[in-house]
N, C-alpha and C positions, 0 to 999 in steps of 0.2 A: 651272318655276313651282312655288313652294312650296305646300304644303297650307294651306288656310285654317284658322284657329283654331276657328272654329265653322261649321257647315254651314248656309247660308241655306236657308230653306224656300220651296218653290215655292207660289205662291198660286193658280195654276191647276193642278188636279190633272193630273199628267203623263199618266196613262193616258187622260185625256179630252181631250188637247190638240187632236186632230183635230176633235172636236166643237166645241171652243171657237173654233178657226180658222174653221170653216164658219159658225158663228153670227155671229162678229164681222166677217168679211171678205167673205163671199159672199152673205149675205142682204140684207135691206132696208137702205137707206142713209139712211133718213129721219131718224134720230137722230144728230146730230153727236157725241154723247158715248157712243155705243154701246160696250159692253164689248169689250175686246180681250185676247188672251192676255197674262198679266201674271206676272212672276217677281220675287221678292225676291233681290237679288244684293249683292255687295260689290265695291268698286273695289280691284283688286290693285295693289300697289306696283310691279309689273313692267310696267305699261303704258308705252308710248312715245308721248309726245304733246308737241307744241311748247309753247314758253313762252306763258303767257297773253297774249292781246291782245284788248282790249275790242271786242266785236261780232264777233270772228272765232274766237278760241280761248278756251274757258272755262278758268277756274282750277280744275283738278281737285283741287288741294290743299285747296280749301275745301269739297269735297263730303263729306257725312257717310259714316260707315262702312257703313251699310245704305241701299241704294237700291232703287228699283223700276224694272225694265226692262219696258216695255210694247211689244208688237208691233202697232203701228198699221197701218192698211191700206197706207200708202205710206211709212212710216218707222219706224225704231227710236227709241224715246223713253226717256230716262232721267229719272226723277222723284225728288223728295224727299218724304218723309212727315213729318207733324207728330208730336208725342208721342202723340196719340191714334190714330195710324195712318192719318190721312187725308192724301191727296196734297195738298200745298199749294204746290208749285213745280215747274215744268218746268226742268230743268237743261240738257239737251242734246237735240238731235234730229239724226238722220242719215237723209236720204232714201235709200231702198234703191238708187236710181240711183247714189249716190255711194259705196256700200259695195263695195270691190273684192273682198273675200273674207272668209270667216269659218270658224271651226273650234273644236274643244273638246278639252280633256284631261279627266282624271278629276275635276279640281277647278276647272275654269275654262272660260269661254266667251270667245273673243276675235274681234275683227274689225278690219280695216284700212279706213280711210276715204280716199277720194281727196280731196286738198286742194291746189288749184292755187296756194295761197299759199306752199307749202313748197318748199324747194330740194332736189329729189331727188338731185341730183348731190353735194350736201353730206351726204347720208345722212339728211336730215330725213324723217320719216314720222309718220303718225298711226295708232297702234294702241291700241285699248282692250282691256284684259284684265279681265274681271269674274269674281269668285270665286263659284262655284256648282257643285254636284254634278249639275246638271240640264242639262248641255250638249246631250245627245241630244234631249230634247223641245224645247229652245229652237231647235236647228237644224231639226228637223222642222217646227216651227210657222212658222219664218221661210220655209222653202222652200215650204210650202203657201201662205203669204200672198203671196209673190213670184209664184208660178205663177198664182195667182188674179188678181193685179193685171195680169200680162202678158196673160192671156187676155182680161180685161175691157177693157184698154186697146186691144188689137188689134181687138176687136169693136165698141167704142163710141166711142173717142177719135179725134182727128185723127191721120193718119199723118204721117211726117216731111216728105213733100213738101207736104202741105197746111199743115203748121205753118210751113214755110219761106216758103210763098207768103203766108200770113197775116202773118207778121212783116214781109215786104217791103212789103206793102200798107199796114200800119200806119205804117211809116217813110215811105213815099211820101206818104201822105195826111196824116200828122201828126195823126191822130185815131183813135179806137177804134170808128168806125162799122162797119168790116169785122168787128171782134171781136163787136160787138153782133149782127150778122147771123148770124155763124157760131154764136154762143152759143144761138141759137134752134133750131139744127139738129143740132149735134154736142156731145159731151162732151169735156172736156179733163182730163188728169191733173194732179196737183199740180206735177209737174216742168215740164209745159208752161205752167202758170199762172205759175210762178216766172220762166220765161224771158220771158213777156210783161210781167210786172210790172217786171222789171229793165230793160226798154226805156225806162222813164221816167227812169232815172238817179236824180238827187237831187231830182227834182220830186215832192214829197210829195203834192200834190193829184192829179197824174196817177197816181201809184202807188195811191192810195186808190181812184180811179175805176176803174182797171184791175182791182184786187182785187175790187171789188164786182161787176163784170161777170163775172169769171172764176168767182166763187163759185157763181153760179147754175147753171153747167154742170159743176162739179167731179164727177168720177167718184165721189169719196168726200167727202161734206160734212165728215167728221171731219178731213180734211186741211186744214181752215181754219187750224189751228194752225201749219202749215208756212208758209202765206202771211203770217200775222201776224208771223212771224219776220223779215220784210223791213222791219218798221217798228220801229226802235229807240226811237222816241218813244211813250210811253204814250198821249198824247193822240191820236195817229194811229191806234193800235190801237183805242182807244175809239171813234173816229170810224167805223172800219170796222164794228165790232160794232153800233153804233147804226144805221148805214146799212142793214145787213143784217137788223136786228131779231133778232139772235141773242142769247139770254140768256147771262149770264156763268156760270150754274150748270154746273159740270162742265168748264168750259174754263179752261185756264191760258193767259194771253195774252202770254207771252214765250217766246222760244226761246233766249235768251242768259243765261248764268249771271251776266253782268255787268249785266243790266238788271233793276231791281226788278220783281217780279211780284206783283200783288194776290192775296191769298188767295182761295180759292174761297168762294163764299157758300153 
């Protein structure tokens, strides 16, 4: 990997990254837009990513040279900023559950994403390489975030057997009554919520209904943005936000580079 022409600056002070992770990911979850460790990075030309496909693979060629990498509670988020430095678009998100590995060099941070739409036998893979001199604090912050997520998930969320039983019940009953009951007792992670929402297939009404139920018991309310990514239609995303009474302030309501995203108000 070649050295970057200019060194991107870290926006969360490296020496204080542990404090930032603790404050953003382990403390109170009342605010869905709470601050998360954030780094300014660039997209390296050495990345290996599949051809753009609407709703599946973003067109990285359209990304600006300077990006923001945000370490959210349950995912890595890549964002665009406007000329005044304000974040105005969410370009990509990767659930930590789907990140196979990560690492860094002196001038880059990279990670590989599990993507079941790719043909591994043909050598297809999804690897992002971000230009930065702060690979060490990024890795440390990700590890702290993932460990905190794992601990909280084990402590508060449904375990795998409970999740499988819930899915079977929803399918048998063809309703979300069981989910409503469980939601009053236990929390669920964003990954679990996505599995439940996808049970609805292409039924937009059912997906919205499931998303609304899941949100109330999300381990991290800030992970709502991951759930919104299941709705390519802007009207459906708006419906979810209205149903939940969640303000648009601080939320970017699209997770696809191919879907128009309203600017933050």
